[in-house]
N, C-alpha and C positions, 0 to 999 in steps of 0.2 A: 365366602361369602351369599346368602342369599339373591334373588334377583330382584328382590324387594329394597334392599339394600342397596346394592350397586343404583337401581332406581330413584333412590332418593339421595344418593351423594350427589350424584347426575343432576337432581332437580334444584340439591341447596349451591347457593354461589360460593365463589372461593372468599374463606376469609376475610380476606382484604378489601371485599365489597360487602360485607355486612352492615359497614355503617361508619361514616362520614371521617372521622380520626383517623381509623386507620392507614387512606395511602392518603389523605391530604396532608396530616402531619410526617410524614417518609416522604411523600413531595417537598415538603418547608424545608424538610432538614438538609437531604438532598440538595436540592436547588439555592438553599441560604447558602452554603460551601459551594458548590459549582459556580455560582453566579458571582462571588466575591472574587474565588479564583480566576475566573477572566476577567475583573474591576483589574485585579494586582497586574496581570499579564498585560494588557494594556496599558497602564500605566510606567512599569515599568520596564516592560521588552519592546512598545510599540507597537501592540499589537492590536488590530482595525477589522471590525465583523462586519461582513456588509451588510451595516444596519443604517439606517435612514439616524437612528438619534446617536449623538456624538459617545463617545468612552460613558465621560461623568452624564453625562444627563440615562445613558442606557445605564447605567449602573445605578442610579437614584430610582429610575422606572421599574428596575427588577429586584430589588430590596422592596420596597411599596406594594407594589402591582402583583410581583410572583411570589417569593418569599411570603409576605407580610399576608397578605391575601388568602391563601392558601391556608394557614395556619389557622387563620379567621373562620375561613370553611369548614374545617375537623373541626374545629370550635363552636360553631352554628350549629353544624350537622348534625353533634354529638346533646348538646343541651336541647336542640329545641321538642325528639320525642320526652324526655325530663318534663317537660315544662307542659306539654301537649297533652301527653298521653298516648300520641300516634307512633305509627312503628315508624323506625326510623327509614331516610333514602336509602334502597338500597340497591345492591342487583345491575341491572344496566343502565336504568336513571343515573345514579351514582357511578359507574365508569365512564359515563357521557358527562358528565360535570367535568372529569377528569382528564379527559381528551379534551375539553375544552381549555383547558387551565394550559395544559401540555401545547396545544394548537399556539396558545399566546405566547407561549419561552419560546416557542420555534421561530414564530414569525418575528416578533422582537431583535432576534439575529440578524436573518435575514431577509428584514423589511426593505432594505434598497434593490431588490431583484423581484420586487412585486409593486404595481400602483400600490399607492400610501391610501385610497379609498378602501382600498381591499385590507391590505393590512392593518389596517386601524379596524374593520368592523371585523374581524377574529379577534383580536385580542379583545374589545370591550366587547364581546360576547360573553366572556367568564364573569364577568362583575357586573352586569345587569341580570344573565339568567335565573345565576346565584340570590341575586335579592327578590327574583317574582317567585325565586322556591321557595326562598324562608319567607318570604309574607305571605305566601301563598297555606303552606306549613301550618304557620303561626295560626291564620284569619279561619285554617280549616277547626282547629284546635280550640277556637273563640277564646286564644290565650290576650286578650288585649293586650295586659301587659306589656308584654313581650316583644308588640310590634314595632314600638318603637327600636329593634334592633335591625328593621331591615334600610334604615334612614341613613348610618354609617356605611354601609355597601351601597348606597344609592349614589352616594356623596363623595364614594371611591370609584365609580364607575365615572362620572362627571367629570371628577379630579383627572380620571385618565384621560378621557375626550381633549377634557383643556390641553394637555400635553400634547398629544394628536395636532390638535386644531394651530398650537406653537409653532410646533414644527412644520406644519403646511404654511405657515406666515400668516395668518388671523389674526385679528385687533387683541390679540390676549396679552395682559399682563405678564410679563417676564416673569418664569416661575411660579406663578398661580395654582395651577396644576398641581405639582409633587407639594407647594405646601398645604392646599387645601386634604390634598392627601394624606399626610403626614400630620395634618388636624383632627380627621375622619379617624384615624387610628387610634391618635391621644384620647377624645374624646372617650372610645370604647374602651379603652383599659381602664380609665378613670370611672366609669359606671359598670363594668364587669366589674375588675377590682374593689370596686366599690362593694359590691356584693358578695364575691367569692372570697375575698383574703380575712373579714372579720367574721365569716361564717365560720369554713375551716379552720383560725385560730378558735375558735368558740369550743368546737367539738374537740379536738384537740387539747384545751384547758378542760373543757369539760371532762375529759377522761381521767384525767389526772389530778382530780375534783379539786381544782382553784376555787378561788372567792371573787376575784375580777374577771372580768369577763366583758371584752370587746361591748362598745352598748349598741342597741336599733341606732337607724338611719335619723338623725336629729338635721337643727338647723348647724352647725358646725358642718357638716356633709353635704346639705345645700349650698352653704357661703362659697363654702369650697368647690362646687362643681361650677356654679355659675361662673364664677371669677375666673375660673380653669379654662371652662368652655368659650367665654365670651373674649378674653385676652387669645387664647390661638386664635377663632374665628378674626378677630379683629386684625390679626400680625398675618394669618395669612392672603387677608382682602390688601389691608392697607399696613405691606410691612413700615413703611419710610414714616409712619405715625409716630409718631417717639412718648407720645405720655401713655402708649399701649401700654410700653415697659413698664410701668410701677404697676399697670392694673395686674402683667405676668408677675411681678415680684409679691403684691398683692394675695395674687390669686398660690402661687410657692408658697408663703405666708402661712393660709389658710389650712395648704394641704398636707404642709407639715403638720400642722394639731391633727389635723383627721387620720393621720396616719398612727400619730403619736395615741389616740383614741383606741388604738385597734390591737395591744397587748403585744407584739410582737418582740421586744423583749424578754418578754417570758417563756417565748415557743422557743426560744433560740438554740436547744440540741434538735430540732428538727428541718434537717436544710429545705424537705420539702414545701416546708411554711416561710424559713429564711428568706428564700428566694422571692417569691410573691412579695413580701415584705421591700425586698433590698429592691425588686422592679419598681415597686410603686415608689420609695424612695429617688429612685434616677427620673419620672417623673416631675418630682420636685426640684432636683438639680438641674434637669433641662430647661425647666417655665425659670427659673430664677435666672437662667444665664443666659436666657432668652430674651425676656424682659433688661436685665443688664445689655446685653449687646446694644441695644435699641438707645440705651439711654449714653454711653458712651462706647470711644472707640478702642478703649485698652480690654476688651473681651471680645473676640469675634467669634461672627456668629456660627461657624463652623464648629466650633466646640458643642455652643448649646445645641445645635441641630444632632453631633451624634450622641450625646447626651440623651435627645431622644430617642435615637433610634439605638441606634448601639447599646446604650445604656438599660433605657425603660423600653422599649419594643424586644432588646434580645433580650432579656432573663424576666421576663413578664413570658415570653414567647415557650423560652422554655420552661419556666413554672408551671405553666399551665399544657403544654404538650406533654412529659414525663408525667406529673401527676394522673392524667387522662387516660395516657396510655399504662399507665402504673393497675389506676381502678378498673377499668373497663378490660383487664384482660383476666383478674381475679387474682392480682398480686396486690401483697402487703401495699399499702400506703405508709413506705419510709425509703428515703433514699440508698441505695447500697455507695461505696464509694465510686466505682465509675460516673454516676451520676453527679455526685459532689466534684465529680474531677470536671465534668460538663461543665456545670454550673461557675468554677472557679476561673477556666477557660476566657465562657465567657463575658464574666465581672471585669475580669482583667485584659480582656481585649477592650471594653468600654472606656474602663480609665486611659490606657492608652492611648486609645482615639480623639478623647478629651482633652488630653495631656499634650496634645500634637499642634502648641498656639501658636509654631512657628517659628524660627531659629533653623541651626546647623541640626536638629535631633528632631525635626516636625517626620522626614521622611522615615528614618528609622523605625519609630512611634508606627507610623503609620502602619509600615513594616509587619512589626511586632504585632499590631493589633490584629492583622489582616489573618496574620499566623495562628491566632488564639483562637481569633471565631472560626478558621473553617477547621481548627483542631475540634472547637469546643461543637461545631453544628455536626464534622464528620461522626465521629464519637458517639454523638446521638444520634445518627441514623446506622452504624455498627449495633451500637448496642439495643435500640430499642425497636431496630427494621424487621429484627424475627419475630418479636412477638409480637411488635402489629400485624403479620404474616400468619401468624399460631392462631388456629380456630379453637381461642379459649375467652368465648364472652361471656360478662360476667357483667351486667348493666350496673352502675351506680349512680345517684345521682349528683353532677358534678356541680352541682348548688351548693352543696354542700352538708348535704343530709346522707352522706355515706352509712 
């Protein structure tokens, strides 16, 4: 190898530091499996980590602000260059963001051994720094339409802060932090899903000369978003106000109408599309169950929460991470058998967890769900980890214009 080639190789960052989806999707997959395995260990074997959070609160915190926030970071840091035309965050700045995220995960496990304020500061650094980076890149690219994407990140940072304030004994309503965090994620899924799902489906159908295509964003979409966002925010702030249950049921109806317009049944032969439509269907199921849980004691809130988390967040996250990983590493946008198996593992994990309403089978269903979830995200890390580490970049517009 010539000396100039050696110098160029040294100057170029490793493949994993070239764009945001590579490290953050890998971390999201690994941490999702590891954190849930840790939670099951706490639940079944009585393991107690040296954390200030009790086991259940730690589980909630790490799934929302660990796993999901890593996936969101990977998506946004990869999408923003498509929106703005600017170079992606890479090299040392990207590595620094990953280190902030990792520091937060370690601190949450060992927070009992350090002052609470220091633990909170280290953990909160990532969501607020990420929010600042996203806003700066969008503003620098004068891409005002997408500046709103920084709002859910800011809300997630505030939600994380509220969890620490509640932990410190502050006058924070019980559970407000995690409810607000979950709401911000569902809002983000509903907005981004409304962009990419019909767009990807339209592209797929056009290539097959289909006559009926998903329509452009219209009044149905607007009503669906307004009712869903209002219902979720209302629940986060006022979980005891039962009339909000009717609003959530109305939101579920509008969003079911919205989903039906996206022609998912016509794209039933491509798992990369099916999983996204299924993920949005889980949003609808979760909203309906949450609304019902506010109106009757016969529907447990835990079922609704896990329809939104294990169902909507689990399937949508994997659907986006697999598609982006394939497209941005120059591979065909089609799911192989292992990818289909990943989708099935997490889909059945969601079904099992939502079905664990109570009775003698609840504990068994929770363990089955956890095993399937760990298998799905563990398999994602094993299957997609090598391609995330391999230097085969090929930029693709993940908004649907590949």
